N, C-alpha and C positions, 0 to 999 in steps of 0.2 A: 504494500499499499504506500503510494507516494503522494505526499501532500506539500504544496508550496505555500509559504506564508510570506506576505508582502507588507512591510511597514513603509508607508508613503509619507511619514512624517519626517521632516528634516532633523528631528531629535530622535536619537537612537535609544534613549531611555526615558522618554516622556510617557504620558498616560497610554497613548495608543500602543507604543512598543511594549509597555508593561503588560497590557492585556494580551497582546499577541504572543509574548513569551509564556504567559500562563497557559495559553492554548497549546503552544509548542511543547511544553514540559509534560502536560497531560497526554498529548498524542505520542510523544517519545516513550512515556511510561507504558503505553500499550504496544510498544515495538513498531510503531509506524515509522516509515522513512520520511523524515521531515527536513525540508531546506528552508531556512529563514533568510530573507533578503531586506536589507535596508536600501531603498531606492537612492537615498542620499549618497551612498557609498558606491554606486554603479555609474558607469559612463553611458549615459543616454542622451543622444543628440536630439534636437528638435526635429519633428516631422517637417519635410520640405514641401509636402503637398503635391508631389509629382504623380502619385497613384500608380507608379510602376510596379509596386508589390502586388497589385491585383492582376497584373499580367505575368509576372515572374515567380510569384510565390514567396518572395523574400525582399527585404529592403536592401538597397544598394549600400547602406551604411552598416558595416559589420561590427557593431558595438554591442554592448551588454543587453540592449533591448531585444535583439535577435536571439541572443543565447538564452535569455530568461523566457521569451516567448516559446522557444523550442522545449524548454524544460516543462513549462505549463502544459503544453500540448500533450506531453507524455505522462502527466500526473493524473492521479485519481481525484484529487481534491485541491481546492484553492481557498485561502483565507486572505482577505484584503482589508487592511485597516488604514484609515485616514483621519487626521484631525480636521476640524471645520474652519475653513478660512472663507469669510464673506459668504457664508451659507453654501459653501461648495467644497469640493475635494481640494486637496493640496495641489499646487502647481506640479509637484513631482509626479503625482499620480496621473494628472491630466496628460502630462507629457508621455508617460508610458502608455496610457490608453491609446493616444494618437499613433504610437509606434507598434502596438502589441498584436495586431492581426486578430482581434477578438470577434467583432460582430459579423462582418461579411463572411469571413472564413468559418464561422461557427466553431471556433477552436475549443470552446468550453462545453460543447454539446455532451450531455450525459455525465458531466463531472458534478461533484458535490461541492458546496461552498458555504463560507461564513462571511458576512459582511460586518465590519466594525467601524463605528463612527464615534469620535469623542468631541466634546464641545464645552466651552466655558460659559457662554451667554445664550446665544440663540443659533438656530440654523443647523443643529445636529441632525435632525431628521431629514432636512433637505440634502444634506451631505450623504446620509445613508441611502436616500432614494437614488441618488446618482449612481452609487456603487451597485445597488440592487438592479437598476436598469441595465447597467453594463453586464452583469451576470445573467440576468434573464434574457436579454436580447441576444447574448452569445450562446445561449443554450444550457447554461448551468442550472442546477436545481439548488435552491437555497435552503440549507438545513437550519440555519440560525441567523438572526439579525441582532446585533448588539449595538446599542446606542447609550453612551454614558456621558452625563454631565458632571464635570470635575473641575476644580479650581486649577488654574495654570500653575505648573511647577510643583504639584503635590502628588504623592504616590497614590495609586489606586487603593481603595479600601477592600475589606474582606468580602463584602457583598459582591463587588465587581469581580473579585478573584473567583468567587463561587459561580457566578454567571459564565465566566470564561471557561472554567473547567467543565461545567455542564454542557456548554456548547461544543467543546471538543469531544466530549463523550458522545453527543448526538451526531456529530460529523463522522466520527469513527464508525458508529453503528450503522448509519445510513450507507456509507461506502461498503462496509462489510456485508450488509444484507441487501444492497441495491434497493433501498427504500424508494417506493413509488410516490410521486406527488402529482396526482391527476390534473389538479386545477393548474399548477404551474406549467405542466407539460402542454395542456391545452392552450394556455395563453402564449406559450412560446410557438406552438404550431401556427397559431393565428398570425403572430408577428412574422414568422418566417415565410409562410405561404402567401400572405397578402402584402407584406411590406418589403421583404428582402429578396426572395426568390424571383418574383416577376421583374423587379428592377435589374437584377443581375442578368437574367435571361435576355432582357431587352438590349442590354449592353454587353453581350457575351464576348465580343471581340476584345473589349478592354478588361473583362473579368475572367479570362480563361483559367487563370491559376486558382481563382476563387471556386469555380465550378469543379475543378479537379480536386481541390482540397475537400470539398464536400463528400467525396467518395471515401475519405478516411475519417471524417467526423460524423456528420449527420446521417449519411446513408449506410454506414457499416454497422450501425447499432441495431 
């Protein structure tokens, strides 16, 4: 069982990171293969908007974004955490989303996930919604959603640690037993069949690599 955890906070030991490390520890205690990444420590260039990846299947920039995307593609689960900045995800996460081959390629189809948002004042649920949309649109099944209001610069409390551990247990169980989420699956099918697939088919010349990728993501399941 391979699970990727992504901390998109620029702080490697802030509230978001602490929650994610709690999840990491619980998963490792169950012998899961867990890889933890701080986006702030990776080399990820800005997307150039050339859209060539839709034709070639990969970005022309061979930095850590491509390496991490490939790891996620071969993982069973994904945990994404972000602090809330202006009612949105961090710039680090948005940059990776732009480079990550998620939605069009359906890279997360059939994988299980946890979304994590931390905030101090307002906007935490808006941030969480953005992460959940990314996961849902990309085909992932969301096992748990964690949103925590916490003072800046303070350690997480025991209640938050408990929630993180329970969420890790749920993710592990879902992957192990291939938990079904009929409503989530139906919503994704509507998104894919109505919003993504027709557009890609209409522009098949420019999206040839996307169509090929579907054979290994959505259509192989």
